[in-house]
Phi, psi and omega in degrees: 000132179296147186299323186267004183296134183276128178243154182287129180260156176302153180306129178089348181278152177285154178228148178228132183204159177268121182276168178294344178277001179085002179253159178268139184234150175228145176233126183234124175277121185244357181162207182233135178285171181299332181273003177096348179281156179298140174269099187246114184270146181253138177232139180229129178219169182280329183236161179295321181298320181292316182290326177298316179297317181295321178297315180297321179295320179291322177298319179295316178297322177298313183294329180270004178058045180243018179265142176291143179291154175287164177113224186298132174266101188285141161270164177300319179297312182298317181293314183297318180292322176294315183297312187291325184271323189255338182252308184285312190305316182289346191239348180252168180291163179301318181295319178296317179298318180302316179296315178299314185297318179295316179301317182291310187287317188274325188246303191290314181295312178296327186272330187227358192300332185282346181293146167291136184302318184277002178243006176291137184239156179305322182295328176299316180294314183297319177294322179297317179298319179297317179296322177303312183289325176295331179276358175113355178291142178291155178301325179295324178294313179298322180293321178294320177298320178298317180296322181296311183289332176296318178294316182296317180288329176299322177292323178295324177294315181299330181267004174080014181280332176220153182279332188221144174272100184291339177290339175285338181268321183298145177285125179289152176304139181291130183235112180266127179292137177291145176277099186269130179249114181293161178288144178284167178301321180296320179292320178298318179297321177297320179296319182292324178297316181288324181296330181299341180274350187264156169291146184059038183300329181296338180301322183280331175293320177299320181294314186280331183268324185252347178071027179292141172294160181303312181298325179292318181293315182285342178268358180297135174243152181298333179294344179263002183244126176239097184286334178290317179278341176082043177211165176226138178259129178263112184226341187232153176238129174286131179263150175293133182291150176225136189237158171233156178297142174241012185276358173059231185282358179240080185302138183278345180081006180252171172292156186304322182293342181250006178294130180301336180245031184303153180235132179288126182249004182231145176296157186285325183209165177220170177292153178302152193285346183218165178295321179293329179293332176277103191215167176244131184237131177288149182253129173297149182305316179298327180286325176300316179298317181294322180290328175296317178297319179297320179297320178294318179296320179294325178295322177295320178295321179298318180294321180292323182287331178060235183291343180279352183291128184279331174061047182266358173085011180289139176292313178250107190233170173288170179299346177248016173089001180278173180289152176277148177279129177303326180292316177296319178302318179298316182290328174296320177299315180297319179292323178299318179299315181296314183293330180275356181068029181256144181306152183293152179191167178284156174299325181292342178294338174298325178291318176301319182297316180298319179296321180294321178299319177299321178295317180298327181280354180072028179293135180304147184305316184297327178286319177301315180300320181291319180293318184278344179078040181263139177293142182304319183296327183248012186297318181298318179295320181291323177298319179295327182282320188266331185264133189239140177286113186260171181307310180302323179293317180297319180295322180296317179296318180299320179294322179294319178296317179299318180295325182286326188266326190246337180286136180294142179285163181297330183292332180284000000 
């Protein structure tokens, strides 16, 4: 029998044969196509040894479920755009989708979109991250982009479009945590004095005393506050507004957010993102008193607004009862810092400050976790991240060490 003569193989078995073109060919059955026919892949090499090796490698990849599915040959751009709009968008929060969409549109597609999805390599990602930072992007931005493509490629692996998630192999951009210094008790007191002059002054007391996230504070409704019992339930998050043009056939020429007839395209709030985030927090007596005053002031505003009052039940609302804008809220915080003569800081630093105060007071960890809304699995890490060893704590430890080492014992 001639060496290259093709013989019939059992159903599903691989075959190797010498073609009339003088080259060696291999056929490997790797599965079933969408139409029900066998998915039989073709391999072509110059020698029998080469094609045999390639066939065995494909069989091994098939058995390990690392072969790309037949059909569309995705580019990185095509997959990312499909993933973010059709896979991620229906299932993630609005904020998560916004982050993914910006990473895909602004960074990943322009930087990596032309690559074939199944030929993307870890080195492509690493060079791309370096170029991003050389062009001026912050390390945090590059790190966020890395997380986005890691999630997107992970989905491509699960669906059989690629065998390996190269973003799991690539080195993520180095991200150094900022050394965050919480506000001192004296600084907090200065902030509270200045906040008392502002409309919605209790909003800042809630941030500094209870450590509520911005979305949690702006999403508070009166139905979640029980001033008689002295607690507040955290159940909702205020979302950043998103707008579309409402000017129809006569474009205003402005961005959608500044269109005189703009239309809100996003819901105002959503449920907190985790079970731990949905929590009940006790209110200190001074804060209960302040919230009662705030409630009375809001009732006066409601009476003044009359028919214009929106009546949506927000604790911290606009003069007509509508939700506050997170962007406006941020700028009020920055102005509060300046007016109080307190060093500049992020709005989220108020949360760090509240956590540090709990640490100084010696509140048990399990209670701290419940107040801050931390998941049990990551609570220890979050305490390390949010709670800071402050000057008073260091002095107390130093005094304890001094007493142990230098004070004479009773026996002496």
